[in-house]
N, C-alpha and C positions, 0 to 999 in steps of 0.2 A: 504493500500500500504506500509506504514512504517513498519508494522509487517511482511508482506509477503516477502519483499525483503531479509531481513536477513535470513529468513527461506530458501529461494532459495539458498543462499550462503552456509548455513549450510548443506543443502541437497546435494549440489555439492560435498562438502568435504566428506560427508558420502558415497556418491556414489563411489568416487575415492578410498577410503579406502576399502570399501566392495568388489569392483571389483578387487582390487589388491590382496586381500586374495583369492578370487575365482580363479583368474588367476594362482596363485601359486599352487593351488591344481589340477585343471583339466580343467577348461573352457578356451580354447584358442581363443574364440570368442572376448574376451576383450584384448586390449592393454592399459596398464596404466603406468603412471610414472610422473616424474616432477623434478623440481629443486628448492631448497631453497638456497638463497644467501644473504650475508650481506657484506656491504662495509663501512669502517670507514676511515675518513680523518681528520687530525688535522694539523693546522699551528700555531706555537707559536713563537712570535717575542719579543726580548728583546734588547733595544737600537739599533734597526735596522735602519741604516742611510738612506736606500732607502725608508723607510716608509712601511705602510701596517697595516693590522689588524689581530689579532688572530682569529682563526675560528675552529669550530668543526662541523663535519657533519657525520651523520649515516643514511645509507639507507639499506632497506631490501626488498626482493622480494620473492614471492612464485609463481611458474608457474607449473600447473598440467594439465594432460589430462587423459581422459578415453574414448577410442574409441571402438565401437562394430562393428563387421562385421560377418554376417552369411548368406550365400546364397546371395540373391539380396538385403537384408536389411542391412543398416548401420546406425550408430548413433555416431557422433563425438561431444565430449564435451571438452571445454577448460576453464581454470580459471586462471586469473592473479590477484594477490594481491600485491601491492607495496606501501611502505610508507617510507618517509625520512624526517629528521629534520636537520636544520643547525642553528648555532649561530655564528654571526660575531661580534667581539668586545663586546660591552655592550648592543647591541640590543636585543630585545626579541627573544626567540626561535621561529623559523618559519619553516613551512614545505617547502620542495623543491621537494617533489614527493608525490603523493597521487592518487592511482588508484585502482579501482575495475572493472574488465571486465569478464563477463561470456558469453560464446558462446555455444549454443547447436544446432546441425544440424542433425536431422534424415532424411533419404532418402531411396528411392527405385531405384535400377538400372534397367532401362528399356532397356538399350543397353550398350554394353561394354564401360566402363569408363564414361557413362552418367547416371545421376540420376535426378529424381524429388525430390526436397528437400524442407523442411521447415526450416527456419533459425530464431533463436531467439538470439538477442544480447542485453546485458544489460551493461551499463557503468555508473559509478558514482565515488564517493570518500568517504573516511572515516570521515573526520573532517572539521571544519570550515576553510575557506580561507578569507583573508582580503586584502583590498587596503590600503597600509600604506601611500599613498599620502595625505589622509585625516587626520585631527586631530580633534577628535579622529578617529582611524581607522574605516573603513566601511566594514561590512560583504558583501562578494561577492559570497561565495559558502559554502555548507555544505553537510552533508550526504543526499543524494536524492535531492540535490539542486545545480546543476541540476542532474537528472538521464535521460539518453538517452536509449530508448527502441526501438528496431527494431523487428517487426514481418513481416516475408516475406515468400512468396511461389514462387519458381523458379526452374530453371534448372542448374545443376552443372556438370562441366567436371572435372574429377579427374583421371588422368592416373596413378598416384602413390601417395605415402604418403607424398611426398615433394612438391606437387603442386595441387592447385585447382582453378577453375574459376567458379564463381557463378553469375548468372544474374537473376533479377526478375523484371517484370513489375507490380507486385502486392505487394506493400510494405507499411506498416503503420509505420511511425516514430513518437514516442511520446517523448516530452520533458516535464519532470515532475519537479515541484518546491515544496519543502516541508518545507517552512519557513514562513508560515502564510501570512501576508500582508506586509512583508519586501519588500520595493519597489525596491531596487537596484538589487537583484538577478533576479527578474522578468524582469526588463528592460534589463539586460545584456543578457538574454537567450531567449528573444522573447515571453515570456508568460505574458498575461494580468494580472495586479495586483490583479484583483478580481477572478482569476481562479488559478487552481493548475496544469493545463496541457495544452499543445498545441499539436494537432494532425495534421500530414501532410501525404498525400497519394501521392506516387510517384514511381519512378524507382530507383532500387538499384543494384549496382554491387560490388562484393567483390572478391578479389583474394589474395592468399598466395603462397609464394615460398621460399623454403629452400634448400641450397646447401652447401656441404662441398667443399670449394674452394681450400683447401690444408689440409695437416695433422693437425688436432686439430684446424682448423679455419673454422667457420661456418658462412654463411651469411643468414639472414632471412629478407624478405621484405613482406609488406602487403599494400594493397590499398583498401579503401572503398569509394564509390561514391554514392551520393543520390541526386535526382532531384525531386523537388516538382512540380507535374503536374499543380496545380492551381495558384501558385504564383511564379513568376520569375523562370521558369524552367531552364533558361539559367545560373542561378547562382547556380552552382553545389556545394554541400557540399563535402569536401575532408578530408579524414583522411589517411595520408601516413606515413609509418614507416619503418625504416631500422635499423637492429641490426647486428653488427659484433662481434662475440664471439671467443675469443682465450683461449683455454684450456691449462694452464701452466702445471698443474699436476692434480692428482685425486681430490684435494680440492681447488685449486686456479684457478680463471678464470678472464680474463680481457675482458671488453666489451666497445664498442663504439656504442652509440645509437643516432639516429636522428629521430625526429618526426615533421611533419608539419600538421596543422589542419586549415581548413577554413570552417566556418559555417555561412551561410548567415543571420542567426537570432541571432548570438552571437556578442556582442560588446566588444572590447578590449581597454585597456588604450591607449590614443593618446597624452599624455603629459598634459600640463596645458595651459589655456587661458591667456590673458593679465592680468587678475585679480588673477591669481594663482589658479584658480579652475580646478581640474582635468577634462579632457574631454575623452569621449569614442566614438568609431566608429567601423565600420566593418573593419576587417583586418586579415592577416595571423598570426596564432600562430605558434611559432617555439620553439622546445626544443632540446638541445644537451647535451649529458652526456657521460662522460668517467669514468670508474671505474675499480678498481682492488680489489678483495676481496675473501672471502671464499664462496664456493658453494658446495652443496651436492646433488648428483643425486640419485633418488630413482625410483624403477620400471625399465622401459626400460632405457638403458644407454643414448640413444640419444632422446632428447625431440622432440616430434612431435607437433609443435605449430599450434593452430587453432584459 
């Protein structure tokens, strides 16, 4: 598994590049493109009466797609790679963003705008994450720890390139942990400490919507829901995301992003008990980001997010 997943990511890159070259020459069945962006932020204070800390932050993101359509057959592919680091005052350098997400969705159109589709979704991160409430710090995540894998067969409604609605009663969700017998990551993500994976069979719903709400301002939303048939089906896993993008000029883009995640098998920090020991429990994860930086579009000018 550890060797196969980097190969999948590399293959996705190669597919995007190869298809981009093919599209440029003759094959119009493929639509390819993407965005590479980088954001830098610095705060430096000297004798600042109001107080505060110096900080440096650097974030980068790659988002690419390669979509195929010929006759009644289609195949949509999307790849998101993001990583960011921040240093505040004299604290250790820490990551503030870390994301790998690959989506592949081949399908056959049996009726206008309706497809029978197979969906593969892979999510993980690049590097180690820590809980700094412990001394010394405690490992909470790593590459492939966790990795979330969705294998699903369902029906998709896709009237245009800016919207789709996918529903599947036949979905296998796998949570994979690749850190040996390290107890904390296993406990945090619901995988038994003597195992490397947890499999869940259930119902899956996924939808995406993109709209240009005004000139150079684009809104993108996504929602993924999963319910485990055999264990607490009423406790639905949720992954909801909203991204507002403002194109200032050819190379400068401003973004506002919101993401909310709830996973019934994931435990999040809940503060400390009376003895000062960090506590964990089920809860909503929330991330908000605002950034202005450089962005370069390649392939199609407007990114089709999958």
